[in-house]
N, C-alpha and C positions, 0 to 999 in steps of 0.2 A: 916830237909831238905824236900822240896816238893817232891811229887812222882807222876809219870804218870803211869797209868795201861793200858796194852794192852792185851785184851783177844785174845788167839791164838787157832784156830781150825785147823791150818795147811793148810787152803785154801790159794789161791793166794791173796784173798781180805784181809785176816788177816795179811799176810806178808807185804802187801802194807801198812796197817795201822801201822805196826811196824816201817816201814821206816819213816812215818810221826811222830810217837811217839818219835823216836830218835831225829828228828829235833826239835820238840817242847821241849823235855827234855833238850836239849842243850841250848835253848833260855831261859827256865825257871830255869836253873841250878838245875834241879830236878833229883832224882833217877828214874830209869826206871824198871818196873817190868812187866814181862809177866805172864799171868795166863792161864792155860789150865784146863778145867773141863772134867774129864773122864766120859763118858756116856755109855760105852760098845760098841760104834760104831767102826767098823773096816774101816780104810782108811789109805792111805799113803800120807805123805806130798809131796808137789810139788817138793822138792829137792831130793826125794828118787826115783823118776821115777816109774818104774813098777817092782821093785825088790820085789817079793812076800814074801821073808824072812823078810822084814822090815815092813810088814803089820800087825804084831802081836800087839795085845793090850798090853799095859804095857811098850811100848817103848817111851812114851811121853817125859820122862826126856832126853833120848838120842837125840831126835829131837830138844828139846828146847836148849840143850847144843850146838847143831849144829848151831842154829840160833844165839846164843850169839857169837860163834866163827866167824860166817860169817859176823855179823854186828857190833861187838864191836869196830872196828876201827873207825866207824862213831860216836860213843858215846864219847863226849869230856867234861864231867862234872868233875871238880876237886873234888876229894873225893866222887864222886857219885857212886851209885851201879847200876849195870845192871844185874838183876837176874830173877828168875822165881819161881812160885809156881804151884804145881799140886794138884788139889782138885777133889773130887768125889761128885756127887749128882746133884741137879737141877742147870742148867747152870746159870740162872739169879740170883738165891739166892746166889750161891757161889761167883759169880763175885761181887755182891753188898756187900756181907759180907766182902770180901777181901778189897773192896774199903773203907768201914767204918773202918775196923781194921787198915789199913795203912794210914788213913786220906788222901786219894788220892785227888789231886787237879784237875785231868782231866783223863777221860777214853777215849782212842782212839780205836774205834772198826770198823772192816771191815764188811760190810754187803753185801747182795746179791740182794737187791731190789725186784722186782717182776719178776725175771727171771724164777721163778719156781724151782730153784736149792735149794734143801733142804738137800743135802748130807753132809752138815756141819751144826753144831748146831747153828751157828750165823745166818744162813739163816732165821730161823723162830723166833728168839728171840730178834731181834734188838729193836722193839718197847717196848717189855716188859722190856728190860734192861733200856732204857732211862726213862721209866715210874717209875722205882724203884730206879734208881741210886741216891746216896746221893750227887753227884757232877756233874759238866758239863760233857757232853758226846759229842765227835766229831765222827760222823759217816761218813765213807768214803768207797770207792770201787775202786778196781784196774781200772785204765784208767781215773779216774776223774782228772781234772786239779788241780795241787798243785805246783805252782811255782810263783815267784815274777814277776811283782808286784801283790800283793794281793788286793782284794776288798771284803769287808764284807757287805752283805745286811742285814739290821736289820728291819724287819717288826714290826710295833707297831699298835696295835688295840686300841679300846676305853677303854679296861680294864686297871685299874691302875697297875695291876700285871706286865704288860709288861715292865714297867719302872724299875722294880726291877732287871732286868738282865743287865741294861745298864752299871754299873761298871764292871761286869765280861766281857761283850762283848768288852768294851773299852780296858780293860787290855789285852784281847786276840788279839785285833787288833794292839795294841802297839807292841806285840811280833812279829807280822808279818810285822810291818810297813805298815799296810793296810789302804787304803781309806775306809771310812764308808759311805754307802748310806742308809739313814733312809727312809723306806717306811711308809707313813702315810696312813694306810688302812682305806678306807672310805666305809661304807655300809649304805644303806637306811633302817632305822628301826625307828618305833615310840618310841622304848625303848632306843634308843641311842641319846645322845645330839649331834646335828650337830657340826662338827669341833673339837670334843674332841680329836680325834687321832692327828689332826693337832697341837693342843696345846701341847700334850705330845711329839710330834716329835720336836717341836721348843725348848721345855725344854731340851730334850735330846741333840739336836744340841749344845745348849749353854753349857751344862755340858761337852761334849767332847772337845769343843774348849777351855774351861777354864782349862782343865786338861791334854791336849795333844797338840802336833803340827800336828796331823793327819788331812788330808783333810776330810771334812765331808759335806754332802749335804742332802737335804730333798726332797723326791719325793712324792707328793700326788698320791694315787693310788686307783681307784675304782676296787676292786678285785673280788667281787661277791662270796667270800667264797671258791673259787676253788684253790687248791694248784698248779694246772697246770698254772694258770695265773701268779702266783708269780715266778714259775720256768722259765716260758717263759721270763719274764722281767729280771730275774737274768742272764739268758743266753745272752740276748741282751746287758746287761751292762758289760758282761765279769766277773761276780762275781766268786770268788773262795770259798766263804763260805756264807751260809745262817744261821743266828743266830736267834733262837726262844726260847720262854720260854715254860715250861710245868708245869702247876700247879699241886700241890699234892692234892688240894681240889677236892672233888667229888660232889660238889653242882650242882644242875641242872642249876644254873645261872652262872656256871663257864665259863671261857673264851672260845671263839670259837676255841682256839688253840689245844684243846685236840684231836678232830677228825681230825683237820687240820694237826697236827704233824704226826699222823699215815699215812695219805695220802702222806704227803711230804716225809717221810722216805722211803716209798715204791716206789715213783716215781722219787726221786731226782737223777740227774746225776751231782750234785754239792755237796761237803761235807756240812753236816749240823751240827751246834753246838747247842745242846739242853741244856738249863740251867734250872734246877729245881727251882721253887719258891713255897713259902708257903703263905697262907693267913695271 
């Protein structure tokens, strides 16, 4: 059975991610596992209020059991499991190791953006997590739009690696019954063949129409390499997800998406689906 993994640091953002994780698990017919990595930090979950007796380190299992009790009624997968793991060590390493061990299909993680809030470990580890994750990662934050009808924005640049995420994004959009808007990112450069992103976009449009009944469109977009431009366009279009790839290659000729992904995750007020690809 497929499995969805939700890192929990007991912040409001991670609990919001759990709610989305439950919804996606139901649609995927997947087991759902929460993971908490103990780092020695003292804090109280949002549902414990200001009770100082509950701020003791070592109570993570109690808090996770509370979350299962509180949200298990919304988990409706026949023969599915809704459970948790508590690990100790480096946050990113432990989450990615658990994802590999469980052969996880999707990680749903709550982030803090650039609010300056670092009192939870997810606040400073979001980009490192998506950079090392062995599977797609959906990053979200409390207050972000997550409701039907969904629209997925899929930016495609000139790099052929961008096309590798199309089947994954298409499958994700089918779960949400979402419209897909492909952005053909256009940049002026003597190193880039003119119109290459438009060709990739048209190929992607043909693939999606051949394999789904989803609405799909192509928007040529001169973006200038700035994540803010894509975010602004996504907001105008009422998007509920932006889907991007993140290459595991470290070549100096790698896609523009590596620095772009970091900026996007920091600034996004829309959930971001990051799909890892390899050369």
